[in-house]
KETORFI-477209 format. One record per residue: residue in three letters; chain; residue number from 1; y, x, z of N, C-alpha, C, O in turn. Coordinates in pm, 1 decimal, m for minus. Example, Ala and Ser with C-alpha at 12.3 -4.5 7.8 and 13.67 -1.06 7.14 Angstrom:
REC type mol seq  n.north   n.east     n.up ca.north  ca.east    ca.up  c.north   c.east     c.up  o.north   o.east     o.up
REC  ALA   A   1   m569.0   1319.0    780.0   m450.0   1230.0    780.0   m330.0   1320.0    780.0   m331.9   1423.6    846.5
REC  SER   A   2   m225.0   1285.0    708.0   m106.0   1367.0    714.0      3.0   1290.0    787.0    113.8   1340.9    803.9
END
This chain:
REC type mol seq  n.north   n.east     n.up ca.north  ca.east    ca.up  c.north   c.east     c.up  o.north   o.east     o.up
REC  MET   A   1  15723.7  15640.7   8427.9  15755.4  15855.4   8468.3  15631.2  15880.7   8477.1  15571.4  15959.5   8403.8
REC  GLU   A   2  15575.3  15806.3   8580.9  15427.6  15887.6   8664.9  15353.6  15842.7   8582.4  15247.3  15897.4   8611.7
REC  ALA   A   3  15332.6  15772.2   8487.6  15234.7  15752.6   8404.5  15213.3  15860.7   8309.3  15102.2  15901.0   8274.9
REC  LEU   A   4  15363.2  15921.1   8254.5  15337.9  16032.5   8222.8  15282.0  16165.6   8252.9  15198.7  16238.0   8198.3
REC  ILE   A   5  15369.8  16174.9   8377.9  15313.7  16256.7   8426.5  15190.3  16290.1   8442.9  15145.4  16404.1   8431.2
REC  LEU   A   6  15106.9  16153.9   8481.6  14923.8  16185.8   8494.9  14883.0  16193.2   8410.8  14763.4  16222.3   8407.7
REC  SER   A   7  14950.9  16173.0   8296.2  14857.3  16167.2   8153.8  14836.0  16330.8   8104.5  14749.4  16389.3   8039.5
REC  VAL   A   8  14964.6  16371.5   8172.5  14975.5  16524.6   8095.8  14934.1  16597.4   8237.8  14896.4  16705.1   8191.8
REC  LEU   A   9  14918.7  16607.6   8362.5  14837.8  16654.9   8445.2  14705.9  16627.6   8402.1  14644.2  16729.6   8371.5
REC  ALA   A  10  14645.4  16524.5   8390.4  14490.3  16522.1   8367.0  14454.2  16548.9   8204.9  14371.9  16475.9   8149.7
REC  GLU   A  11  14514.2  16647.5   8138.8  14496.4  16727.8   8022.0  14469.9  16843.4   8102.6  14355.4  16887.3   8113.2
REC  VAL   A  12  14586.7  16905.1   8170.5  14572.3  16974.3   8194.9  14460.6  17036.5   8312.6  14420.9  17149.0   8343.0
REC  SER   A  13  14441.1  16932.0   8347.8  14298.0  16931.1   8472.7  14159.6  16937.2   8342.9  14036.8  16945.7   8345.7
REC  GLN   A  14  14209.7  16932.6   8293.7  14050.9  16910.8   8187.2  14013.3  17069.2   8179.8  13903.8  17125.4   8182.9
REC  ARG   A  15  14156.4  17123.4   8167.8  14172.9  17282.3   8108.5  14048.6  17352.1   8216.2  13944.8  17407.3   8179.7
REC  LEU   A  16  14097.0  17329.2   8360.3  14123.8  17351.9   8466.4  13962.0  17333.1   8490.8  13899.6  17438.3   8504.3
REC  ALA   A  17  13881.1  17199.2   8498.4  13778.4  17175.7   8503.1  13665.2  17289.3   8426.0  13544.4  17267.7   8435.5
REC  GLY   A  18  13698.0  17365.1   8378.4  13553.7  17448.4   8326.7  13578.0  17614.7   8408.1  13511.5  17711.2   8370.3
REC  HIS   A  19  13684.1  17626.7   8524.3  13667.2  17708.4   8616.3  13624.0  17629.8   8756.7  13610.1  17713.9   8845.5
REC  GLY   A  20  13605.7  17532.7   8790.8  13561.1  17435.3   8851.5  13692.5  17390.1   8967.1  13694.7  17350.9   9083.8
REC  GLY   A  21  13793.5  17419.8   8863.6  13892.7  17318.3   8944.4  13993.9  17189.8   8892.3  13959.0  17127.4   8792.0
REC  GLY   A  22  14090.3  17161.2   8946.9  14211.7  17033.9   8858.7  14316.9  17020.5   8972.2  14300.0  17066.6   9085.1
REC  VAL   A  23  14455.2  16935.8   8920.7  14538.6  16940.3   8948.3  14561.1  16813.3   8991.9  14516.6  16714.4   8933.7
REC  GLU   A  24  14641.0  16808.7   9110.9  14628.1  16642.6   9134.6  14779.1  16637.9   9162.3  14851.9  16726.0   9208.2
REC  PHE   A  25  14809.9  16502.6   9119.6  14992.8  16466.6   9091.6  14986.6  16413.5   9298.5  14899.5  16349.0   9357.0
REC  VAL   A  26  15099.9  16467.5   9346.7  15127.0  16443.4   9498.5  15263.0  16311.0   9480.8  15259.5  16198.9   9531.6
REC  GLY   A  27  15375.2  16369.7   9393.0  15501.2  16272.6   9388.0  15608.9  16360.4   9306.7  15604.5  16482.3   9289.9
REC  PHE   A  28  15716.0  16261.9   9255.7  15806.5  16283.6   9140.1  15933.3  16290.6   9243.4  15945.4  16198.2   9323.8
REC  ASN   A  29  15997.3  16363.1   9243.5  16181.8  16300.6   9287.2  16279.5  16293.3   9164.5  16339.6  16396.6   9134.9
REC  GLN   A  30  16298.6  16187.8   9096.1  16375.3  16153.2   9001.3  16484.1  16241.0   9009.1  16502.0  16333.7   8930.1
REC  GLU   A  31  16565.0  16209.7   9113.8  16660.0  16250.8   9131.8  16692.4  16429.1   9172.6  16806.6  16474.0   9163.0
REC  THR   A  32  16588.9  16505.2   9212.0  16599.5  16570.3   9154.2  16524.6  16682.3   9080.2  16542.4  16804.1   9082.5
REC  GLY   A  33  16437.4  16607.5   9015.1  16356.7  16652.3   8907.2  16213.7  16751.3   8961.6  16135.1  16817.2   8893.4
REC  ILE   A  34  16218.5  16733.7   9082.3  16095.7  16786.3   9110.8  15960.5  16732.5   9123.6  15960.5  16648.3   9213.5
REC  LEU   A  35  15855.5  16745.4   9075.3  15743.3  16720.8   9098.0  15599.4  16803.3   9198.5  15525.2  16898.7   9175.4
REC  GLU   A  36  15610.4  16730.8   9284.3  15494.0  16792.4   9353.7  15329.3  16822.5   9290.5  15328.7  16738.6   9200.4
REC  VAL   A  37  15255.4  16859.1   9286.8  15107.7  16885.6   9306.1  15049.1  16914.4   9387.1  15115.7  16929.5   9489.5
REC  SER   A  38  14918.2  16937.3   9399.9  14826.0  16951.7   9444.2  14668.6  17015.7   9396.7  14589.8  16939.4   9340.8
REC  PHE   A  39  14638.2  17130.0   9418.0  14532.1  17201.9   9326.3  14372.7  17155.0   9424.0  14341.0  17163.9   9542.6
REC  ALA   A  40  14301.6  17102.2   9295.0  14157.7  17071.1   9345.5  14069.9  17172.9   9340.2  14120.0  17280.2   9306.4
REC  GLY   A  41  13949.3  17172.8   9364.2  13856.7  17222.3   9380.4  13841.4  17328.2   9394.9  13863.7  17365.8   9510.0
REC  ALA   A  42  13797.1  17434.7   9295.8  13817.8  17617.2   9332.4  14009.7  17636.2   9271.9  14049.0  17730.2   9341.0
REC  CYS   A  43  14067.0  17614.3   9229.1  14197.2  17611.7   9215.9  14241.9  17599.1   9353.8  14343.3  17664.2   9378.9
REC  ARG   A  44  14181.2  17517.2   9470.7  14263.3  17552.3   9544.0  14248.1  17699.1   9658.4  14327.0  17716.3   9751.3
REC  THR   A  45  14155.2  17774.8   9633.7  14194.3  17897.0   9674.1  14148.0  18015.2   9608.3  14125.8  18123.6   9662.2
REC  CYS   A  46  14136.8  17989.4   9502.9  14161.4  18087.8   9342.6  14287.2  18203.3   9385.1  14400.1  18160.2   9408.5
REC  PRO   A  47  14261.4  18333.9   9391.8  14432.8  18433.8   9401.6  14485.4  18437.5   9269.0  14585.1  18509.0   9259.7
REC  LEU   A  48  14446.2  18378.5   9157.2  14540.5  18338.2   9043.7  14589.3  18202.9   9076.2  14562.0  18130.3   8980.7
REC  ALA   A  49  14646.1  18141.3   9164.0  14664.6  18023.8   9128.1  14819.8  17977.5   9105.6  14854.6  17874.4   9048.0
REC  ALA   A  50  14910.3  18081.6   9166.7  15022.7  18071.2   9167.0  15037.5  18103.9   8967.1  15101.1  18036.1   8886.3
REC  PHE   A  51  14979.6  18190.3   8948.9  14997.2  18190.5   8837.3  14979.9  18076.4   8704.5  15042.3  18077.5   8598.4
REC  THR   A  52  14863.4  17969.9   8754.1  14787.0  17860.0   8696.3  14908.6  17747.9   8732.1  14929.5  17656.1   8652.8
REC  LEU   A  53  14970.2  17758.1   8829.5  15084.9  17699.2   8884.3  15193.1  17634.2   8779.7  15230.8  17522.8   8743.3
REC  GLU   A  54  15235.9  17857.5   8737.8  15336.7  17836.4   8668.6  15355.2  17802.6   8525.1  15437.8  17730.2   8469.4
REC  HIS   A  55  15189.5  17922.5   8448.9  15194.1  17929.6   8294.4  15123.9  17781.4   8257.7  15155.8  17728.9   8151.0
REC  ALA   A  56  15044.8  17725.7   8331.3  14980.7  17645.1   8311.5  14993.4  17502.6   8320.1  14964.6  17434.2   8221.9
REC  VAL   A  57  15036.9  17445.8   8436.2  15086.4  17324.5   8532.8  15210.4  17283.8   8479.3  15230.2  17175.2   8424.9
REC  ALA   A  58  15298.7  17379.1   8496.8  15456.8  17409.5   8508.6  15502.7  17368.7   8351.5  15564.8  17277.5   8296.8
REC  ALA   A  59  15431.9  17495.9   8312.2  15503.0  17502.4   8136.1  15419.2  17392.9   8039.4  15464.7  17365.1   7928.5
REC  ALA   A  60  15295.7  17333.1   8087.3  15267.0  17196.4   8043.8  15336.7  17057.3   8017.8  15349.6  16979.7   7923.2
REC  VAL   A  61  15388.1  17067.8   8194.9  15471.4  16903.6   8217.9  15577.7  16976.8   8152.8  15613.9  16914.6   8053.0
REC  LYS   A  62  15641.4  17083.1   8169.4  15785.9  17075.6   8120.0  15823.3  17042.6   7964.9  15901.5  16959.7   7918.2
REC  GLU   A  63  15754.3  17120.4   7914.1  15717.4  17123.5   7767.5  15722.4  16937.6   7712.0  15780.7  16895.2   7612.2
REC  LYS   A  64  15638.5  16852.3   7817.9  15623.3  16728.2   7734.3  15752.9  16633.0   7821.1  15800.4  16532.9   7767.4
REC  ILE   A  65  15792.6  16673.1   7938.5  15838.6  16634.0   8030.6  15951.7  16688.4   8038.8  15963.2  16785.6   8113.5
REC  PRO   A  66  16076.5  16635.1   7956.6  16227.6  16754.4   8033.7  16292.2  16719.4   8174.5  16382.7  16765.6   8244.0
REC  GLN   A  67  16189.6  16601.6   8183.4  16341.0  16558.3   8346.7  16271.1  16624.6   8471.1  16320.1  16617.0   8583.8
REC  VAL   A  68  16146.4  16693.9   8441.9  16110.3  16778.2   8521.3  16140.3  16927.8   8510.7  16108.0  17009.0   8424.0
REC  LEU   A  69  16236.5  16946.3   8663.5  16290.3  17064.6   8627.3  16209.9  17165.0   8738.0  16226.2  17283.3   8708.2
REC  LYS   A  70  16161.7  17152.9   8808.3  16066.1  17205.6   8870.1  15918.9  17176.5   8927.1  15899.7  17056.2   8944.4
REC  VAL   A  71  15806.2  17262.6   8961.4  15696.5  17217.6   8986.3  15647.6  17283.8   9120.6  15658.7  17405.6   9134.1
REC  ILE   A  72  15596.8  17210.0   9214.4  15544.1  17282.2   9328.6  15428.6  17241.6   9410.6  15382.1  17131.4   9440.0
REC  LEU   A  73  15402.9  17336.5   9432.9  15255.1  17315.4   9504.7  15213.0  17269.5   9614.4  15155.8  17358.3   9677.6
REC  VAL   A  74  15214.2  17192.8   9655.8  15163.2  17161.8   9817.6  15014.6  17167.8   9834.0  14920.1  17133.1   9763.2
REC  PRO   A  75  15031.0  17246.6  10000.0  14882.0  17292.7  10006.8  14810.4  17149.7  10039.0  14850.1  17040.0  10078.1
REC  TYR   A  76  14678.5  17209.4  10001.1  14571.1  17071.1  10028.2  14521.4  17097.7  10139.5  14472.0  17207.8  10164.2
REC  VAL   A  77  14528.7  16973.3  10247.3  14521.3  16914.8  10356.7  14407.7  16840.3  10344.5  14404.9  16751.1  10259.7
REC  SER   A  78  14277.0  16869.8  10441.6  14165.1  16765.0  10418.5  14198.1  16714.1  10576.5  14134.6  16620.9  10625.8
END
């Protein structure tokens, strides 16, 4: 499951790279169906991060992996 998630996130990251950003895998709980991700690069501070999470990241993941029920953003900590 993790390999499939990583593959989908890599596809999304390629699209986000055009804006100087990306998305990273944090974790997936198979019992709850919750996928945790964090943004990279410019996406970390983008005012459209919530929109990007829902309409780019979550939409792509849920379309290809029905076991993912919810995608949540984990704040980046340096």
